[in-house]
C-alpha positions in Angstrom: 36.9 -33.1 -13.5 35.7 -32.8 -17.1 38.1 -35.4 -18.4 37.6 -38.3 -15.7 34.1 -37.8 -16.2 34.0 -38.4 -20.0 34.9 -41.8 -19.3 31.4 -42.2 -17.4 31.8 -45.0 -14.5 35.6 -46.1 -14.0 36.1 -49.6 -15.2 39.7 -50.3 -14.2 41.9 -49.4 -11.2 43.9 -46.7 -13.6 40.5 -45.1 -14.5 39.4 -45.1 -10.7 42.6 -43.6 -9.2 42.3 -40.8 -12.1 38.6 -40.2 -11.1 39.2 -40.2 -7.5 42.2 -38.0 -7.6 39.9 -35.5 -9.6 37.3 -35.8 -7.3 39.5 -35.1 -4.1 41.0 -32.1 -5.8 37.6 -30.9 -6.8 36.4 -31.0 -3.3 39.5 -29.5 -1.7 39.2 -26.6 -4.2 35.7 -26.1 -3.5 36.2 -25.9 0.4 39.1 -23.5 -0.2 37.1 -21.3 -2.4 34.3 -21.1 0.0 36.7 -20.2 2.8 38.1 -17.4 1.0 34.7 -16.3 -0.2 33.5 -15.9 3.4 36.7 -14.4 4.4 36.4 -11.6 1.6 32.9 -11.0 2.5 33.5 -10.3 6.2 36.3 -8.2 5.3 34.3 -6.2 2.7 31.5 -5.8 4.9 33.4 -5.0 8.0 31.8 -7.3 10.0 33.2 -6.4 13.3 30.7 -5.7 16.2 30.4 -2.1 17.3 31.2 -3.4 20.9 34.7 -4.7 19.6 35.2 -1.7 17.7 34.7 0.6 20.7 37.3 -1.5 22.7 39.8 -1.0 20.3 41.8 2.1 21.1 44.9 3.1 18.9 47.3 2.6 21.9 45.8 -1.0 22.3 46.1 -1.8 18.8 49.4 -0.5 18.7 50.6 -2.3 21.7 49.2 -5.6 20.1 50.9 -5.2 16.9 54.1 -4.5 18.8 53.7 -7.8 20.8 52.9 -9.6 17.6 56.1 -8.5 16.0 58.1 -9.4 19.1 56.5 -12.8 19.4 57.0 -13.5 15.6 60.7 -12.8 16.0 61.1 -15.0 19.1 59.2 -17.7 17.3 61.9 -17.4 14.5 64.7 -17.6 16.8 63.4 -20.6 18.8 62.5 -22.5 15.5 66.2 -22.4 14.2 67.8 -25.6 13.7 71.3 -23.8 13.7 74.0 -25.5 15.7 71.4 -28.1 17.2 71.9 -31.9 16.7 69.9 -34.2 14.9 66.5 -35.1 16.7 66.4 -32.0 18.8 62.9 -31.3 20.2 62.0 -27.6 21.0 59.1 -26.7 22.7 57.1 -23.7 21.1 54.0 -24.0 23.0 54.0 -21.0 25.1 54.9 -18.8 22.3 52.3 -20.1 20.3 49.8 -19.9 23.1 50.8 -16.0 23.4 50.4 -15.3 19.7 47.1 -16.9 19.3 45.7 -14.9 22.2 47.4 -11.8 21.1 46.0 -12.1 17.6 42.5 -12.5 19.0 42.8 -9.5 21.2 44.1 -7.5 18.2 41.3 -8.1 16.1 43.5 -10.4 13.5 42.6 -13.1 11.2 41.1 -16.1 13.0 39.7 -18.7 10.7 38.8 -21.4 13.1 35.0 -20.7 12.4 35.5 -21.9 9.0 35.5 -25.6 10.2 31.9 -25.0 11.5 33.2 -24.7 14.9 32.9 -21.8 17.3 34.8 -18.7 15.8 36.0 -18.0 19.5 38.2 -21.3 20.4 38.5 -22.2 24.0 41.7 -20.7 25.1 41.8 -22.6 28.4 42.7 -25.8 26.2 45.9 -24.4 25.5 46.7 -23.1 29.2 46.7 -26.4 30.7 49.7 -27.7 28.5 52.4 -29.2 30.8 55.7 -27.1 29.5 58.2 -28.9 31.9 57.5 -32.7 32.5 57.6 -35.4 29.9 59.3 -32.9 27.4 62.8 -34.3 26.5 65.2 -32.4 24.5 65.4 -35.0 21.9 63.5 -37.6 20.0 64.9 -40.6 17.9 62.9 -42.4 15.4 63.3 -45.7 13.9 63.1 -44.8 10.1 62.3 -48.0 9.1 59.5 -48.4 11.4 58.2 -44.9 10.7 58.3 -45.6 6.9 56.1 -48.8 7.4 53.6 -47.4 9.9 53.0 -43.7 9.3 49.7 -42.9 7.3 48.8 -40.3 4.9 46.4 -37.7 6.3 45.8 -34.0 7.1 43.2 -34.5 10.0 43.2 -35.2 13.8 40.2 -36.5 15.4 39.9 -37.2 18.9 37.9 -40.2 18.4 40.2 -41.8 16.2 41.9 -45.1 17.3 44.8 -44.0 15.2 47.4 -42.3 17.3 50.7 -42.6 15.6 52.6 -40.4 13.1 50.7 -39.1 10.0 52.7 -37.6 7.0 51.0 -34.6 5.3 50.5 -36.0 1.9 48.6 -33.2 0.1 49.9 -29.9 -0.9 49.9 -27.0 -3.5 53.3 -26.5 -4.6 55.0 -23.5 -6.5 58.4 -23.0 -8.0 61.1 -22.9 -9.1 62.6 -19.5 -8.4 66.2 -18.8 -8.5 67.9 -19.4 -5.2 69.2 -15.9 -3.9 72.6 -15.4 -3.0 73.4 -14.3 0.6 72.0 -15.4 3.8 69.5 -18.2 3.8 65.8 -17.2 3.7 66.6 -13.3 3.8 65.2 -12.6 0.3 61.2 -13.1 0.6 58.9 -14.3 -2.2 55.4 -13.7 -2.7 53.9 -16.9 -0.8 55.5 -15.2 2.3 53.3 -12.4 2.2 50.1 -13.9 0.8 49.2 -17.4 -0.3 47.0 -16.8 -3.3 46.5 -20.1 -5.0 45.1 -18.6 -8.0 48.0 -16.2 -8.6 50.7 -16.7 -11.1 54.6 -15.6 -11.3 57.6 -15.3 -13.4 60.4 -17.8 -12.0 63.7 -19.1 -12.7 64.9 -19.3 -16.5 64.8 -22.8 -17.6 68.2 -23.8 -18.5 67.3 -25.3 -21.7 64.8 -22.3 -23.4 66.5 -19.6 -21.5 62.9 -18.3 -20.8 61.5 -17.3 -17.5 59.1 -20.2 -16.2 55.5 -19.3 -15.6 54.8 -20.5 -12.2 51.3 -21.7 -10.8 50.3 -23.4 -7.8 50.1 -27.3 -8.6 48.1 -29.8 -6.7 50.4 -32.6 -5.5 49.3 -35.7 -3.7 51.8 -38.2 -2.6 51.8 -41.8 -1.3 55.3 -41.4 0.1 56.7 -39.8 3.1 59.1 -37.7 0.9 57.4 -34.9 -1.4 59.1 -34.0 -4.8 58.3 -30.7 -6.1 57.3 -30.6 -9.8 60.0 -29.0 -12.3 62.6 -30.1 -10.0 66.0 -28.1 -10.6 69.1 -27.1 -8.9 69.8 -23.9 -7.2 65.9 -23.0 -6.8 63.2 -22.1 -4.1 59.8 -23.8 -3.9 57.1 -23.4 -1.8 54.4 -25.8 -0.5 51.1 -24.9 1.2 48.2 -27.2 2.9 46.0 -27.0 5.7 45.5 -29.3 8.7 42.2 -30.0 10.3 41.8 -30.6 14.1 38.6 -31.2 15.9 40.0 -29.4 18.9 43.1 -27.7 20.1 45.7 -30.0 19.7 49.2 -30.6 21.3 51.2 -31.8 18.4 55.1 -32.8 17.6 55.9 -32.0 14.1 59.0 -33.7 12.4 60.5 -31.6 9.4 63.0 -33.0 6.8 64.5 -31.5 3.8 67.0 -31.8 1.0 68.6 -29.3 1.1 67.1 -26.5 3.6 63.5 -25.7 4.8 61.5 -23.0 6.9 58.1 -24.0 8.0 55.2 -21.8 9.2 52.0 -23.0 11.1 49.4 -20.3 11.1 51.8 -17.6 10.0 54.5 -18.4 12.7 57.7 -19.8 11.8 58.4 -23.0 13.8 61.0 -24.7 11.9 64.2 -23.2 9.8 67.3 -25.2 8.9 70.2 -23.8 6.9 73.3 -25.3 5.3 73.3 -28.1 2.3 72.3 -31.5 3.8 70.6 -34.5 2.5 67.0 -35.6 3.9 67.3 -37.1 7.3 64.1 -38.0 8.9 65.1 -36.7 12.3 66.5 -33.3 11.6 64.5 -31.7 14.1 61.1 -32.0 16.1 58.9 -28.9 17.1 56.1 -29.1 20.0 53.4 -27.1 18.7 49.7 -26.2 19.5 47.2 -26.6 16.5 43.9 -24.3 16.6 40.5 -26.2 16.3 39.5 -26.2 12.6 42.0 -25.4 9.7 45.6 -25.0 10.5 47.6 -23.1 7.6 50.9 -24.6 6.8 53.5 -23.3 4.7 56.9 -24.4 3.6 59.8 -22.9 1.9 62.4 -25.6 0.3 65.5 -24.2 -0.8 67.7 -26.6 -3.0 71.5 -26.6 -3.9 72.6 -28.8 -6.1 71.2 -32.2 -7.2 67.6 -33.5 -5.9 65.2 -31.6 -3.8 62.4 -33.0 -1.3 60.8 -32.6 1.9 58.4 -34.3 4.4 56.3 -33.0 7.3 55.1 -35.6 9.9 52.9 -35.0 12.7 51.8 -37.1 15.8 49.8 -36.2 18.9 52.3 -35.3 21.6 51.1 -37.8 24.1 51.9 -40.7 21.7 55.2 -39.5 20.9 56.5 -38.7 24.6 54.3 -41.3 26.4 52.4 -38.9 28.4 
């Protein structure tokens, strides 16, 4: 914020925009640092009650981990867009509900308390979701209408009068790495193991200098549905990370579109995966998901073939999309 603050009070729209962007970035960074510090403190101090430790036998933990691996594999299969027509809607709520419950039972990470909410969210709020009625196999969106009406944001409030689509406008993006040869998404990259927004890596060799590019996470805030990664190059891999906040458990439809292909995780669960080379299309695929109260992590892997690279992630409460 040092440079914007040197100007004292903003006196023009350009100065105000620069000051506002710096302020937003500082606030988001401070929130992230506070959450990371608290997580590390809890981890370092082993802050788990003796009652919980006593109830965790080796067999129970082994079963929970085995179930978690099985659920993640099922999520990846269910989230795949392979062979499905545009506009397909896949309901992932049941698998996500099971995964959330299993993570809690196995003593895994649960950051719902970071929002100032109860650390043990109300699991019953997920159990009442109707998984059969009013759940069509496909959705069609009017692109022109969606472009005109979708609003930027990363927050869902029950009291808000706004019930339509929001496009996730704020991300941390890193890349490019070289696009691996072979099956899509087979080779993993560091952000898939752990998102460390302070980390740096060696990436793709720059086509002009032939030197490996030094990669760091960069803050990107867009006023457009389609997000372009910095240092856009062909035959590359990028990652984008953000968090979506919910005041309470939410039943949400997510629309993912990319040029060329993308893989999306929500709370470390694969909810969307596209293959092949294709241009950006708003209705490539829809997923019905459950968001936890508090902060929900969102990680996207973008793979670019030739020419341009971009992506979009839109979200809308399910009842507003499906007319429940």
